[in-house]
C-alpha positions as CSV (number, residue, x, y, z in Angstrom):
1,M,22.7,-6.1,2.9
2,T,20.0,-3.4,2.9
3,A,16.3,-4.0,2.6
4,R,13.7,-2.1,0.7
5,L,10.6,-0.9,2.6
6,C,7.5,-1.6,0.4
7,S,4.0,-0.2,1.3
8,V,0.8,-1.5,-0.2
9,T,-1.0,1.5,1.3
10,K,1.4,4.0,-0.1
11,A,1.1,2.4,-3.5
12,R,-2.7,2.8,-3.3
13,R,-2.5,6.4,-2.0
14,L,-0.1,7.5,-4.8
15,R,-2.2,5.9,-7.5
16,V,-5.4,7.6,-6.1
17,C,-3.6,11.0,-5.8
18,A,-1.7,10.9,-9.1
19,A,-4.5,10.6,-11.7
20,P,-7.0,13.4,-10.9
21,L,-4.7,16.0,-9.3
22,T,-2.5,18.8,-10.5
23,A,1.1,19.0,-9.2
24,S,0.1,21.6,-6.6
25,Q,-2.9,19.5,-5.5
26,R,-0.6,16.4,-5.1
27,A,1.6,18.5,-2.8
28,V,-1.4,18.8,-0.5
29,C,-2.5,15.2,-1.0
30,Q,-2.9,14.6,2.8
31,G,-5.6,17.2,3.0
32,Y,-7.2,15.8,-0.2
33,K,-7.1,12.4,1.4
34,E,-9.1,13.5,4.4
35,T,-11.6,15.4,2.3
36,Y,-12.2,12.4,-0.1
37,R,-11.5,9.4,2.2
38,K,-14.8,7.6,1.5
39,D,-14.3,8.0,-2.3
40,M,-10.8,6.7,-2.0
41,I,-11.9,3.7,0.0
42,R,-14.6,2.9,-2.5
43,W,-12.2,3.3,-5.5
44,G,-9.6,1.0,-3.7
45,E,-12.3,-1.6,-3.0
46,E,-13.5,-1.5,-6.6
47,K,-9.9,-2.0,-7.8
48,R,-9.3,-4.9,-5.4
49,A,-12.6,-6.5,-6.5
50,L,-11.4,-6.6,-10.1
51,D,-7.8,-7.5,-9.2
52,S,-6.8,-8.4,-5.6
53,G,-3.1,-8.1,-6.4
54,Y,-3.3,-4.6,-8.0
55,F,-1.8,-2.6,-5.1
56,C,0.6,-5.3,-4.1
57,R,2.1,-5.2,-7.7
58,L,2.5,-1.5,-7.4
59,A,4.2,-1.8,-4.1
60,A,6.6,-4.5,-5.5
61,E,7.5,-2.3,-8.5
62,D,9.8,-0.3,-6.1
63,A,11.4,-3.3,-4.6
64,D,14.9,-3.1,-6.1
65,R,16.7,-5.1,-3.5
66,P,16.8,-8.8,-2.6
67,V,15.2,-8.3,0.8
68,W,11.9,-6.4,1.1
69,L,9.9,-5.4,4.2
70,V,6.3,-5.1,3.3
71,C,5.1,-3.0,6.2
72,D,1.3,-3.0,5.7
73,A,0.0,-6.2,4.1
74,R,-3.2,-6.1,6.1
75,R,-5.6,-8.1,4.0
76,P,-5.4,-11.9,3.6
77,T,-5.3,-11.3,-0.2
78,D,-2.2,-9.1,0.2
79,M,-0.5,-11.9,2.2
80,E,-1.6,-14.5,-0.4
81,Y,-0.2,-12.4,-3.2
82,F,3.3,-12.1,-1.8
83,Q,3.4,-15.7,-0.5
84,R,2.3,-17.1,-3.9
85,L,4.9,-15.1,-5.9
86,Y,7.8,-14.7,-3.6
87,R,9.7,-16.6,-0.9
88,C,8.4,-15.0,2.3
89,T,9.0,-15.0,6.0
90,T,6.1,-13.3,7.8
91,V,6.1,-11.5,11.1
92,R,3.0,-10.0,12.7
93,V,3.6,-7.0,14.9
94,V,0.9,-6.2,17.4
95,A,1.1,-3.0,19.4
96,S,-1.4,-0.8,21.3
97,E,-2.4,2.6,19.8
98,G,-0.3,4.4,22.4
99,V,2.8,2.4,21.5
100,R,2.2,3.1,17.8
101,R,2.2,6.8,18.3
């Protein structure tokens, strides 16, 4: 059985980058992200304030397999969303910055 990797952060980043950018700008979205980081954070927080499950739903849209690995459910509301709607087993991975690189 294969699992699908789902990312709440990737869903947010793709939503932010998709709307206001042309195709060529999306190709350089990483640079865009660094330039507009504060605006993106504010936009994401506004979305979450209106609907705490917004980005979790976007991440789950790509989950086309029976087993998902949600790699970045960092907020309590992210965990609550998945635990409320799906049968979940949670694992918390803790690593130093050096190990993460």
